[in-house]
C-alpha positions as CSV (number, residue, x, y, z in Angstrom):
1,M,36.5,0.6,35.5
2,R,39.6,1.2,33.4
3,Y,42.9,-0.6,33.7
4,P,46.3,1.2,33.6
5,S,47.7,-1.1,30.9
6,G,44.9,-0.2,28.4
7,R,42.1,-2.0,26.9
8,A,43.9,-5.3,26.4
9,A,43.6,-5.8,30.1
10,R,39.8,-5.9,29.8
11,L,39.9,-9.7,29.1
12,V,39.5,-10.3,32.8
13,A,36.4,-8.8,34.6
14,V,37.4,-7.4,37.9
15,A,35.3,-6.2,40.8
16,V,36.8,-3.3,42.7
17,A,35.7,-1.8,46.0
18,V,35.5,1.9,46.1
19,G,36.3,2.1,49.8
20,L,32.9,2.9,51.0
21,C,32.3,3.3,54.7
22,V,28.8,4.8,55.1
23,L,25.7,3.1,53.7
24,S,23.3,5.4,51.8
25,A,19.7,5.6,52.6
26,A,18.9,3.7,49.5
27,A,21.1,0.8,50.7
28,L,19.4,0.8,54.0
29,A,16.0,0.7,52.4
30,G,16.5,-2.7,50.7
31,P,18.6,-4.9,48.4
32,V,20.4,-3.3,45.5
33,A,19.7,-4.8,42.0
34,A,22.4,-6.9,40.6
35,D,23.4,-4.4,37.9
36,S,23.0,-1.4,40.2
37,P,26.1,0.4,41.4
38,P,27.3,-0.1,45.0
39,P,26.0,2.3,47.6
40,A,27.7,5.7,47.9
41,N,29.8,7.0,50.7
42,H,27.3,9.8,50.8
43,T,25.3,10.5,53.9
44,G,22.6,12.6,52.2
45,T,21.0,15.6,53.9
46,T,20.8,15.7,57.7
47,E,18.2,18.4,57.8
48,E,14.8,17.1,56.9
49,G,13.5,18.7,53.7
50,A,16.9,20.3,52.9
51,A,17.8,20.0,49.2
52,P,21.5,21.2,48.9
53,E,23.8,18.3,48.0
54,I,27.2,17.3,46.7
55,V,26.5,15.9,43.3
56,A,29.9,14.7,41.9
57,V,33.6,14.9,42.5
58,F,36.3,14.9,39.8
59,P,39.6,14.9,41.6
60,D,42.0,13.4,39.0
61,P,41.8,14.8,35.5
62,V,44.1,13.5,32.9
63,A,46.2,16.7,33.1
64,D,49.4,18.0,34.7
65,G,48.9,18.7,38.4
66,D,45.3,17.5,38.0
67,R,44.5,21.0,36.7
68,G,40.8,21.4,36.3
69,E,39.7,19.2,39.2
70,Y,36.3,20.1,40.5
71,V,33.4,19.4,42.9
72,V,29.8,19.7,41.7
73,V,27.3,21.1,44.3
74,D,23.6,21.8,43.9
75,A,22.8,24.7,46.3
76,D,19.2,24.7,45.3
77,G,18.8,28.4,46.2
78,T,20.2,27.9,49.7
79,R,22.3,30.7,51.2
80,N,25.2,30.5,53.6
81,L,26.6,27.2,52.3
82,T,30.2,26.2,52.7
83,L,32.2,23.3,51.4
84,G,35.2,22.0,53.4
85,D,37.7,19.1,53.3
86,G,39.1,19.5,56.9
87,E,41.9,21.8,55.7
88,S,40.2,24.5,53.7
89,T,36.7,25.9,53.4
90,V,35.1,27.8,50.5
91,G,31.8,29.5,50.2
92,L,29.1,28.7,47.6
93,P,26.8,30.9,45.6
94,P,23.1,30.4,46.4
95,G,22.1,29.4,42.9
96,G,21.6,26.0,41.4
97,R,24.2,23.4,40.3
98,V,27.8,24.7,40.0
99,A,31.3,23.2,39.6
100,L,33.7,24.6,42.1
101,S,37.3,24.8,40.8
102,S,40.7,26.4,41.6
103,A,41.3,26.5,37.8
104,P,38.0,27.6,36.3
105,N,39.2,27.9,32.7
106,A,40.6,24.4,32.8
107,T,37.3,23.1,34.3
108,R,35.2,24.9,31.7
109,A,37.1,23.0,29.0
110,L,36.0,19.8,30.8
111,V,32.4,20.5,31.5
112,G,31.6,22.8,28.6
113,T,28.1,24.3,28.9
114,E,27.0,21.5,31.2
115,M,27.0,23.8,34.2
116,A,28.4,27.1,35.6
117,V,32.0,27.0,37.0
118,V,33.0,29.2,39.9
119,A,36.1,29.8,42.0
120,P,37.5,29.2,44.5
121,G,37.6,25.5,44.7
122,L,39.3,23.0,47.0
123,E,42.6,21.1,46.3
124,L,41.4,17.5,46.1
125,S,43.6,14.6,47.1
126,N,43.8,11.6,44.8
127,A,44.6,9.4,47.9
128,G,41.2,10.1,49.5
129,E,39.1,13.0,50.7
130,R,36.0,13.7,52.8
131,L,34.0,16.7,51.7
132,V,31.5,18.3,54.0
133,L,28.7,20.7,52.9
134,E,27.5,22.9,55.7
135,R,24.9,25.6,56.2
136,D,25.6,28.0,59.1
137,G,27.8,25.4,60.7
138,R,25.4,22.5,60.4
139,V,26.2,19.5,58.2
140,V,23.9,19.3,55.2
141,D,25.7,16.6,53.2
142,E,29.0,14.8,53.0
143,V,30.8,12.6,50.6
144,G,34.1,10.6,50.9
145,Y,36.3,8.4,48.8
146,D,39.4,6.4,49.7
147,R,41.1,6.9,46.3
148,S,40.4,8.4,42.9
149,N,40.4,6.9,39.5
150,E,42.3,8.9,36.9
151,G,40.0,10.4,34.3
152,E,36.9,9.3,36.2
153,R,34.2,11.2,38.1
154,L,32.6,10.0,41.3
155,N,28.8,10.1,41.2
156,A,28.0,11.1,44.8
157,T,24.5,9.6,44.5
158,T,25.4,6.2,43.2
159,G,29.0,5.9,44.6
160,R,30.3,4.8,41.2
161,W,33.4,6.1,39.4
162,T,32.5,6.6,35.7
163,P,34.7,8.1,33.0
164,R,34.0,11.8,32.6
165,G,31.6,12.3,29.7
166,L,29.6,9.1,30.3
167,R,26.0,10.1,30.9
168,P,23.7,7.1,31.5
169,R,20.4,7.7,29.7
170,P,16.8,7.0,30.9
171,V,14.5,4.6,29.1
172,V,13.1,6.6,26.2
173,A,9.6,5.8,24.8
174,T,9.3,6.9,21.1
175,G,5.7,6.0,20.4
176,A,4.0,3.7,17.9
177,A,5.7,2.7,14.7
178,T,5.7,0.4,11.7
179,A,8.6,-2.0,11.8
180,T,10.2,-4.8,9.8
181,A,11.1,-7.8,12.0
182,F,13.5,-10.3,10.6
183,V,16.0,-13.1,11.7
184,L,19.4,-14.1,10.5
185,P,20.8,-15.9,8.6
186,D,17.5,-16.0,6.8
187,A,17.3,-12.3,5.8
188,P,20.8,-10.8,5.3
189,D,19.5,-8.4,2.7
190,V,17.5,-6.3,5.2
191,P,20.5,-4.6,6.8
192,I,22.1,-3.9,3.4
193,E,18.9,-2.6,1.9
194,T,18.4,-0.3,4.8
195,L,21.8,1.2,4.4
196,R,21.4,1.4,0.6
197,D,18.2,3.5,0.9
198,A,20.0,6.4,2.7
199,D,19.5,10.0,1.5
200,R,20.9,12.1,4.4
201,R,22.7,10.2,7.1
202,I,24.1,6.8,8.0
203,L,25.4,6.2,11.5
204,V,26.7,2.7,12.0
205,A,27.6,1.5,15.6
206,G,29.1,-1.9,16.2
207,Y,31.5,-4.1,18.1
208,T,33.3,-5.3,15.0
209,F,32.9,-4.5,11.3
210,A,34.3,-6.8,8.6
211,S,31.5,-6.8,6.0
212,P,32.6,-6.1,2.4
213,R,29.0,-5.8,1.3
214,A,28.3,-3.1,4.0
215,T,31.5,-1.3,3.1
216,D,30.5,-1.1,-0.6
217,V,27.1,0.4,0.3
218,L,28.6,2.9,2.8
219,L,31.2,4.1,0.2
220,A,28.5,4.5,-2.4
221,A,26.4,6.5,0.0
222,Q,29.5,8.7,0.9
223,R,30.1,9.4,-2.8
224,R,26.5,10.6,-3.4
225,G,26.7,13.0,-0.4
226,V,25.3,11.1,2.5
227,R,27.0,11.8,5.8
228,V,28.4,8.5,6.9
229,R,30.0,7.7,10.3
230,V,31.1,4.4,11.8
231,L,31.9,3.8,15.5
232,L,33.3,0.5,16.7
233,D,35.2,-1.1,19.6
234,G,39.0,-0.7,19.7
235,G,39.8,-3.9,21.6
236,P,37.4,-6.8,20.8
237,I,38.0,-10.1,22.6
238,G,40.3,-12.2,20.5
239,G,41.8,-9.2,18.7
240,M,41.0,-7.1,15.7
241,T,41.0,-9.2,12.5
242,T,42.8,-8.5,9.2
243,A,39.4,-8.6,7.5
244,Q,38.2,-5.7,9.7
245,R,41.4,-3.8,9.0
246,E,40.8,-4.2,5.2
247,Q,37.3,-2.8,5.4
248,L,38.1,0.1,7.7
249,D,41.0,1.0,5.5
250,R,38.6,1.1,2.6
251,L,36.1,3.2,4.5
252,A,38.7,5.7,5.7
253,A,40.3,6.0,2.3
254,G,36.8,6.8,0.9
255,G,36.3,9.7,3.3
256,V,34.1,7.9,5.9
257,D,34.5,9.1,9.5
258,V,35.6,5.9,11.2
259,R,36.3,6.0,15.0
260,L,36.9,3.4,17.7
261,I,36.3,3.6,21.4
262,D,39.9,3.0,22.6
263,G,42.5,3.8,25.2
264,S,43.0,3.4,28.9
265,H,40.3,6.0,29.7
266,S,37.5,4.5,27.6
267,R,34.1,5.1,28.9
268,Y,33.0,1.5,28.3
269,A,34.6,-1.9,28.9
270,Y,33.4,-2.7,25.4
271,H,31.5,-0.7,22.8
272,H,29.2,-3.6,22.0
273,P,26.0,-2.4,20.3
274,K,24.8,-3.3,16.8
275,Y,22.6,-0.6,15.3
276,A,22.4,1.9,12.5
277,V,20.5,5.2,12.0
278,V,19.6,5.6,8.4
279,D,17.7,8.9,7.7
280,D,14.5,8.5,9.9
281,R,14.9,4.7,10.3
282,A,16.5,2.8,13.2
283,L,18.0,-0.6,12.6
284,V,18.8,-2.6,15.8
285,L,20.4,-6.0,15.6
286,T,21.8,-8.8,17.8
287,E,24.5,-9.5,15.2
288,N,27.9,-8.0,14.3
289,W,28.6,-6.3,11.0
290,K,30.5,-9.2,9.4
291,P,29.8,-12.2,7.2
292,A,28.9,-14.5,10.2
293,G,26.4,-12.0,11.5
294,T,24.7,-9.5,9.1
295,G,26.1,-11.4,6.2
296,G,23.9,-14.5,7.0
297,R,26.9,-16.9,6.9
298,D,26.6,-18.4,10.4
299,S,24.7,-17.0,13.4
300,R,21.1,-17.1,14.5
301,G,20.2,-13.5,15.1
302,W,17.3,-11.2,15.5
303,G,16.8,-7.8,14.1
304,V,14.3,-5.0,13.6
305,R,14.1,-1.9,11.4
306,V,11.8,0.7,12.8
307,D,10.3,3.5,10.6
308,S,10.3,6.2,13.3
309,A,12.0,9.6,13.2
310,R,11.8,9.8,17.1
311,T,13.5,6.4,17.5
312,A,16.2,7.3,14.9
313,D,16.8,10.6,16.6
314,E,17.2,9.0,20.0
315,L,19.8,6.5,18.6
316,A,21.5,9.4,16.8
317,A,21.8,11.1,20.2
318,V,23.4,7.9,21.7
319,F,25.8,7.8,18.7
320,A,26.8,11.5,19.1
321,H,27.4,11.0,22.8
322,D,29.7,8.1,22.1
323,A,31.4,9.1,18.8
324,D,32.2,12.7,20.0
325,G,33.9,11.7,23.2
326,I,37.6,12.0,23.9
327,D,37.9,8.2,23.8
328,A,36.5,8.0,20.2
329,V,39.8,7.7,18.4
330,P,40.1,8.1,14.6
331,W,40.8,4.8,12.8
332,R,44.1,5.9,11.4
333,A,45.4,6.7,14.9
334,V,44.3,3.3,16.2
335,R,45.7,1.5,13.3
336,R,49.3,2.8,13.8
337,N,49.6,0.8,17.1
338,A,47.2,-2.0,16.5
339,S,48.0,-5.7,15.9
340,F,45.7,-7.9,13.9
341,V,44.8,-11.6,13.8
342,D,44.1,-13.5,10.6
343,V,40.7,-15.3,10.9
344,A,38.9,-16.8,7.9
345,P,35.4,-15.3,7.5
346,A,32.4,-17.5,7.9
347,S,31.2,-19.1,4.7
348,G,28.1,-21.1,5.6
349,S,25.0,-21.1,3.3
350,F,21.5,-21.5,4.7
351,E,18.1,-21.7,3.2
352,A,15.7,-18.8,4.1
353,R,12.9,-20.3,6.1
354,I,11.7,-17.4,8.2
355,E,10.7,-14.4,6.0
356,P,10.9,-10.7,7.2
357,E,7.5,-9.3,8.2
358,T,6.1,-5.8,8.5
359,V,4.6,-5.4,12.0
360,A,2.7,-2.7,13.8
361,V,4.4,-1.7,17.1
362,D,2.2,-0.1,19.7
363,R,5.1,1.4,21.5
364,V,8.9,1.4,21.1
365,R,11.2,1.9,24.0
366,V,14.9,2.5,23.6
367,L,17.0,0.8,26.2
368,T,20.7,1.5,26.8
369,A,23.5,0.3,29.0
370,P,25.2,1.4,31.2
371,G,22.2,2.9,32.9
372,N,18.8,1.3,32.3
373,A,18.8,-1.8,30.1
374,G,19.5,-4.4,32.7
375,A,16.7,-3.2,35.0
376,A,14.3,-2.7,32.2
377,V,14.8,-6.3,30.9
378,R,14.2,-7.7,34.3
379,E,11.2,-5.5,34.9
380,T,9.7,-6.8,31.6
381,I,10.2,-10.4,32.8
382,A,8.7,-9.4,36.2
383,D,5.6,-7.9,34.5
384,A,4.9,-11.1,32.4
385,N,1.7,-12.9,33.3
386,D,1.6,-15.8,30.8
387,S,5.0,-16.6,29.1
388,V,8.6,-15.7,28.7
389,A,10.8,-17.0,25.9
390,L,14.5,-16.2,25.9
391,L,17.1,-16.9,23.2
392,A,20.7,-16.2,24.1
393,P,24.3,-17.5,23.7
394,R,24.6,-18.2,27.4
395,L,23.1,-17.5,30.8
396,D,24.6,-17.6,34.3
397,V,22.6,-19.8,36.6
398,D,23.7,-17.6,39.5
399,G,23.1,-14.3,37.8
400,P,20.2,-11.8,38.1
401,Y,18.5,-12.6,34.9
402,F,18.1,-16.3,35.7
403,A,16.8,-15.3,39.1
404,A,14.2,-13.1,37.4
405,L,13.2,-15.9,35.2
406,V,12.8,-18.3,38.1
407,A,10.8,-15.8,40.0
408,A,8.5,-15.5,37.0
409,A,8.1,-19.3,36.9
410,E,7.3,-19.3,40.6
411,R,4.4,-17.0,39.8
412,G,3.1,-19.6,37.2
413,V,4.6,-17.9,34.1
414,R,5.7,-20.4,31.5
415,V,9.5,-19.9,31.0
416,R,11.5,-21.3,28.1
417,L,15.2,-20.8,27.6
418,L,17.0,-21.7,24.4
419,L,20.8,-21.4,24.5
420,S,23.8,-21.6,22.2
421,N,25.1,-24.8,20.8
422,A,28.7,-23.4,20.5
423,W,31.3,-25.7,22.1
424,Y,32.7,-22.8,24.2
425,D,29.3,-22.3,25.8
426,E,28.7,-26.0,26.5
427,D,29.5,-26.2,30.2
428,S,27.7,-23.0,31.3
429,N,24.6,-23.8,29.2
430,R,24.5,-27.4,30.4
431,A,24.4,-26.0,34.0
432,V,21.3,-24.0,33.0
433,V,19.6,-27.0,31.5
434,D,20.3,-29.1,34.6
435,R,19.1,-26.3,37.0
436,A,16.0,-25.9,35.0
437,A,15.4,-29.6,35.1
438,D,15.7,-29.6,38.9
439,L,13.2,-26.7,39.1
440,R,10.8,-28.4,36.8
441,E,10.8,-31.5,39.0
442,R,9.8,-29.2,41.8
443,G,6.7,-28.2,39.7
444,L,7.9,-24.9,38.2
445,P,6.9,-24.3,34.6
446,I,10.5,-23.7,33.3
447,E,12.4,-25.5,30.6
448,A,15.8,-25.0,29.0
449,R,17.3,-26.5,25.8
450,I,20.5,-26.3,23.9
451,A,19.9,-25.2,20.3
452,D,20.1,-27.8,17.5
453,P,20.7,-25.8,14.2
454,E,19.6,-28.7,11.9
455,G,21.3,-27.0,9.0
456,R,19.3,-23.8,9.5
457,F,22.1,-21.7,11.1
458,G,25.5,-22.3,12.6
459,K,25.2,-21.2,16.2
460,V,23.0,-19.0,18.4
461,H,24.2,-15.5,18.9
462,A,20.8,-13.7,19.3
463,K,20.0,-11.9,22.5
464,G,16.2,-11.7,22.5
465,I,13.2,-12.0,24.8
466,V,9.5,-12.3,24.2
467,A,7.5,-11.7,27.4
468,D,3.7,-11.7,26.7
469,D,3.2,-8.9,24.2
470,T,6.7,-7.4,24.4
471,A,9.7,-8.4,22.3
472,I,13.2,-7.2,23.2
473,V,15.9,-7.2,20.6
474,G,19.5,-5.9,21.0
475,S,23.1,-6.4,22.0
476,L,22.8,-7.0,25.7
477,N,24.2,-10.3,26.9
478,F,22.2,-11.2,29.9
479,N,24.8,-10.7,32.6
480,A,25.6,-8.0,35.1
481,H,28.9,-7.0,33.5
482,S,27.3,-6.3,30.1
483,A,24.6,-4.1,31.8
484,R,27.1,-2.2,34.0
485,E,30.2,-1.8,31.9
486,N,29.4,-2.1,28.2
487,R,27.6,0.2,25.8
488,E,24.6,-1.8,24.7
489,V,21.5,-0.8,22.7
490,L,18.2,-2.6,22.7
491,L,14.6,-1.9,21.5
492,A,11.6,-3.1,23.5
493,L,8.8,-3.6,21.0
494,E,5.3,-3.6,22.6
495,G,2.5,-5.1,20.7
496,T,0.9,-8.3,19.6
497,E,2.5,-8.3,16.1
498,P,6.2,-8.0,17.0
499,A,5.8,-10.4,19.9
500,T,4.0,-13.0,17.7
501,Y,6.7,-12.7,15.0
502,F,9.6,-13.3,17.3
503,E,7.8,-15.9,19.3
504,S,7.1,-17.8,16.1
505,A,10.8,-17.7,15.2
506,F,11.7,-18.8,18.7
507,E,9.1,-21.7,18.5
508,A,10.7,-23.0,15.3
509,D,14.2,-23.1,16.9
510,W,12.7,-24.5,20.1
511,R,11.0,-27.5,18.3
512,A,14.2,-28.2,16.4
513,A,16.1,-28.5,19.8
514,A,13.7,-31.0,21.3
515,G,16.0,-33.9,20.7
516,A,19.1,-32.0,21.9
517,G,20.0,-31.1,25.5
518,S,16.7,-30.4,27.2
519,S,15.2,-30.0,30.7
520,G,11.7,-30.7,29.6
521,P,9.6,-33.0,27.4
522,A,10.0,-33.0,23.7
């Protein structure tokens, strides 16, 4: 959701009821996944086999008088359909999906070529409405809401309000590929070398960006004619740093298109991915574009560069969806009203012990949130037969991911959890270690440890999983809010070679943590 006071208010996660009063058929069929939306106030069709349905409702545009409000209906070729709200009734054409509007020109500006727009439409109330779709006087479908959210559209199938323009994506399989697997802080040159090799395009997506080295490379690419674009979050937790301000000023002055997801109508709670598209290569990281992350000055992170035009093009499509939205604000506009905090950059120095490795990936899958990443991660855990290794900053013992891991252990899968040693994660991670110890005493093959860097890195920031022959690398923190509300990007790398590489890296960190907080034997 979005908060009226803007993105600063996002520091507190809030659950909001949409005011639903009728359970959907999906809700009646069984439990809803933890990162799935609440059931819709949507009855579905009452005529067996009937296909017409109300698809979406957009009652509260960011416009005077809500000009352009609309209802999307899929008539599916059915004639004699009407849509009513208890006060007025309008007829529908018998074609496919259309947006009904009282101001068609304003609505066309909102939906573009997404669908046809027809008049007349109903006057929708922001305070609540019940819309009924009928055929020859018989109810076919109905949808209701108790209140609207400004600038957000109600998905009638899921019952969730999402900012207009947010289109959750399916999991996309992009085939086999050759990839370079690496870890940080051991291999900070891989991200820089990837950017440096660009000939045509560089798309950098991140949460924060404060890397002088990356800035130098991007500016050099811009000067030699490469199209360079950067997309970041406009309200990171803790505030935007003066170091980021300096680098973004340099990029903008050099002609780089720098935008930030910002404003009270942002499509995401946080724009949190860490990836780059460089020509026909895709680079996906767990680390931010700053000295502590990609610079190799602090965090334990995982990364992969995939030589695959299909993977690069899919991430380029994600980037275009996000960077071309109304909430993608040019840096200079954000800078005028922004405040900054002075934080010294990380300056650690670590010996390279784990070298990058070229690996053959049998199949790459692109996972994104909101939409599919949370369920895909849990399905990967559920499909494991032998072992699951998870490296993460933190994990909620009462959350859906820990539940999936426990379920795997109950099937006899060996589960190992290695969590951050940062002081601010101590309490939550100690709870995971203790819970795992209790489960292990009951006979489950599950262990949890707190990482012990031993001079090899500063703290754990990676978000990675190895489940049998699949490795998952990306930005998703393993909690429901991250999967539901943030933009996140991950790659699932299927194949023995990537799984072996990342499991070996995990094993090295796991052994080093044997003497630290642990729920299992050394």
